[in-house]
C-alpha positions in Angstrom: 144.9 -12.0 63.0 147.3 -15.0 63.2 146.7 -17.8 60.7 148.6 -21.0 61.0 151.4 -21.4 58.5 150.1 -24.9 57.5 146.8 -23.4 56.5 148.3 -20.8 54.3 150.5 -23.4 52.6 147.4 -25.6 52.0 145.4 -22.7 50.6 148.2 -21.6 48.3 148.5 -25.2 47.0 144.8 -25.9 46.5 143.7 -22.5 45.2 146.8 -21.5 43.3 147.3 -18.2 45.2 150.4 -16.4 46.3 151.2 -15.6 49.9 149.8 -12.1 49.9 146.6 -13.3 48.3 145.9 -16.0 50.9 146.7 -13.6 53.8 144.3 -11.0 52.5 141.6 -13.6 51.6 141.7 -15.2 55.1 141.6 -11.8 56.7 138.6 -10.9 54.7 136.9 -14.2 55.5 137.3 -13.4 59.2 135.7 -10.0 58.7 133.1 -10.5 56.0 133.4 -6.9 54.8 136.4 -4.7 55.2 138.5 -1.9 53.6 141.9 -2.5 52.0 143.6 -0.6 54.7 142.0 -2.7 57.5 142.8 -5.9 55.7 146.4 -4.8 55.2 146.9 -4.3 58.9 145.2 -7.5 59.9 147.0 -9.7 57.3 150.4 -7.9 57.7 150.5 -7.1 54.0 152.1 -3.8 52.8 149.4 -1.2 52.0 151.2 -0.4 48.7 150.4 -4.0 47.6 147.0 -4.6 49.1 144.9 -2.9 46.4 146.7 -4.8 43.6 146.3 -8.1 45.5 142.6 -7.5 46.2 142.0 -6.6 42.6 143.6 -10.0 41.6 141.4 -11.8 44.1 138.4 -10.0 42.6 139.3 -11.2 39.1 139.7 -14.7 40.4 136.3 -14.7 42.0 137.3 -14.7 45.7 135.9 -11.3 46.6 133.5 -8.6 45.4 134.3 -4.9 45.5 131.6 -2.8 47.1 131.2 0.7 45.6 131.4 3.8 47.7 133.9 5.6 49.8 136.0 4.2 51.3 136.0 1.1 48.9 135.2 -2.0 50.8 135.5 -5.7 49.8 133.0 -8.5 50.5 134.1 -12.1 51.1 132.5 -14.7 48.8 131.4 -17.9 50.7 134.2 -20.5 50.4 131.9 -23.2 48.9 131.1 -20.7 46.1 134.7 -19.8 45.7 135.5 -23.5 45.0 132.9 -23.6 42.3 134.3 -20.4 40.7 137.9 -21.5 40.9 137.0 -24.9 39.4 135.2 -23.2 36.5 138.1 -20.8 35.9 140.7 -23.6 36.0 138.6 -25.6 33.5 138.2 -22.6 31.2 141.9 -21.7 31.4 142.9 -25.3 30.8 140.7 -25.5 27.7 142.1 -22.3 26.3 145.7 -23.6 26.8 144.8 -26.8 25.0 143.2 -24.9 22.1 146.4 -22.8 21.8 148.6 -25.9 21.7 146.3 -27.6 19.2 146.5 -24.5 17.0 150.3 -24.9 16.9 150.1 -28.4 15.3 149.5 -27.2 11.7 151.2 -23.8 12.0 154.4 -22.4 10.7 155.6 -22.3 14.3 155.7 -26.1 14.6 157.5 -26.3 11.2 160.2 -23.9 12.5 160.6 -25.8 15.7 160.9 -29.1 13.9 163.5 -27.7 11.6 165.4 -26.3 14.5 165.3 -29.6 16.3 166.2 -31.7 13.2 169.1 -29.5 12.2 170.3 -29.2 15.7 170.1 -32.9 16.5 172.4 -33.9 13.7 175.2 -32.0 15.5 174.6 -33.7 18.8 177.2 -36.2 20.0 175.4 -39.7 20.4 176.8 -39.8 24.0 174.7 -36.8 24.8 171.5 -38.5 23.8 170.7 -39.9 27.3 168.9 -38.7 30.3 167.7 -39.4 33.8 163.9 -39.7 34.2 162.7 -38.9 37.7 159.3 -39.9 38.9 157.0 -42.5 37.4 154.9 -39.9 35.6 157.9 -38.7 33.7 159.0 -42.2 33.0 155.7 -43.1 31.4 155.5 -39.9 29.4 158.9 -40.7 27.9 158.0 -44.3 27.2 154.8 -43.1 25.5 156.9 -40.7 23.4 159.4 -43.4 22.3 156.7 -46.0 21.5 154.9 -43.4 19.3 158.0 -43.2 17.2 158.6 -47.0 17.0 159.0 -48.4 13.6 160.0 -52.1 14.1 159.9 -53.4 17.6 159.0 -52.7 21.3 160.4 -55.2 23.8 159.4 -54.9 27.4 160.4 -56.8 30.6 158.5 -55.6 33.7 157.2 -56.6 37.1 153.6 -57.8 37.9 152.6 -54.3 39.0 154.5 -52.7 36.1 152.6 -54.9 33.7 149.3 -53.6 35.1 150.4 -50.0 34.7 151.6 -50.5 31.2 148.4 -52.4 30.2 146.4 -49.4 31.4 148.6 -46.4 30.6 150.3 -47.5 27.3 147.6 -49.6 25.7 146.4 -47.0 23.2 150.0 -46.2 22.1 150.9 -49.8 21.8 147.8 -50.5 19.8 148.7 -47.8 17.4 152.2 -49.1 17.1 150.9 -52.6 16.4 148.7 -51.1 13.5 151.9 -49.6 12.1 153.4 -53.0 11.9 155.5 -52.7 15.1 156.2 -56.0 16.8 155.3 -55.7 20.5 156.6 -58.3 23.1 156.1 -58.1 26.8 157.6 -60.5 29.4 156.1 -60.2 32.9 154.9 -62.3 35.9 151.4 -63.5 35.1 150.2 -65.1 38.3 147.5 -62.8 39.6 143.9 -62.5 38.3 144.6 -58.9 37.5 147.6 -59.7 35.4 145.7 -62.4 33.5 142.9 -59.9 32.9 145.4 -57.3 31.7 146.9 -59.9 29.3 143.5 -60.5 27.8 143.0 -56.7 27.5 146.2 -56.6 25.3 145.2 -59.5 23.2 145.9 -58.8 19.5 148.2 -55.9 20.5 151.2 -57.6 22.1 152.8 -61.0 22.4 152.9 -61.7 26.2 154.8 -64.4 28.0 155.1 -65.3 31.7 158.5 -64.2 33.0 158.5 -66.4 36.1 160.6 -65.2 38.9 162.6 -62.8 36.7 162.6 -59.4 38.3 163.7 -56.7 35.9 162.3 -53.5 34.3 163.3 -52.1 30.9 161.9 -51.1 27.6 163.8 -51.3 24.3 162.4 -49.6 21.2 163.7 -50.4 17.7 167.0 -51.7 19.2 168.2 -48.1 19.7 166.3 -46.4 22.5 166.6 -48.2 25.8 165.0 -47.2 29.1 165.9 -49.2 32.2 164.6 -48.6 35.7 167.0 -48.4 38.5 164.8 -49.4 41.4 162.4 -52.2 42.4 158.9 -50.8 42.1 157.9 -52.7 45.2 160.3 -50.6 47.3 159.9 -47.1 45.9 157.2 -44.5 45.9 156.1 -43.5 42.3 157.4 -39.9 42.9 160.9 -41.3 43.5 161.0 -43.9 40.8 164.0 -43.5 38.6 164.9 -44.5 35.0 167.7 -44.0 32.6 167.2 -43.4 28.9 170.0 -44.0 26.4 169.9 -43.7 22.7 172.6 -46.2 21.7 172.0 -48.7 18.9 175.2 -50.5 20.0 174.1 -51.3 23.6 170.3 -51.5 22.8 170.9 -54.1 20.1 172.9 -56.2 22.5 170.1 -56.0 25.0 167.6 -57.1 22.3 169.8 -60.2 21.6 169.6 -61.1 25.3 165.9 -60.4 25.3 165.5 -62.8 22.3 167.4 -65.5 24.2 165.2 -65.1 27.3 162.0 -64.8 25.3 162.6 -68.1 23.4 162.9 -69.9 26.8 159.6 -68.4 28.2 156.2 -70.0 27.8 
């Protein structure tokens, strides 16, 4: 049986299977019921591996083993497989979250924090910088920095960037505000969406219209600076790129410039 390479790739991606698993599964789907040996020949999978792979598929809910000699395997309807896979993924995700939550108040976290605190004191300040690839990673790091903010968060962004931050960082900015952090955002406020987003951040951040200014950076406590290298109008979120530097010398200079611009905005 010949299965298109694109189909195998899609199945691996959507169902989180390896190559042998998708080959044997599609082979069994085409037969309905079959032995491991027959499936091995059809799918071009080594016989020495077919039993282990079919056992894995059984545990994941893709097939059912039929008792008797020789042992045969029955294909589960694909619609039912989707339900089973979804339930398994949800269960596994919940278990992983529980394990992570259990670390919060454990000795393990204390040891990790000690390791990080002691180690970071030996790090050269010039090493505290990094390249953030992809908008998802960018916003994760911004969220992390704002969570640790003690004095100020200054943001200059685009119209679309303002909408993203109003949605994705609102909760973190709100908590920072409650800690006494001063939050200021400069962004173009010309669309109805941006004006609505401004109202959504009322009481959390001071927001001013940035006019035609086209820039993207975030400065936290005048020491952590993240600036984006590309115009978000011209780049796909996957390829967005930011640079993070931990440098009070440069970051404080950027804040002085921010203050000058801010005082001239309405």
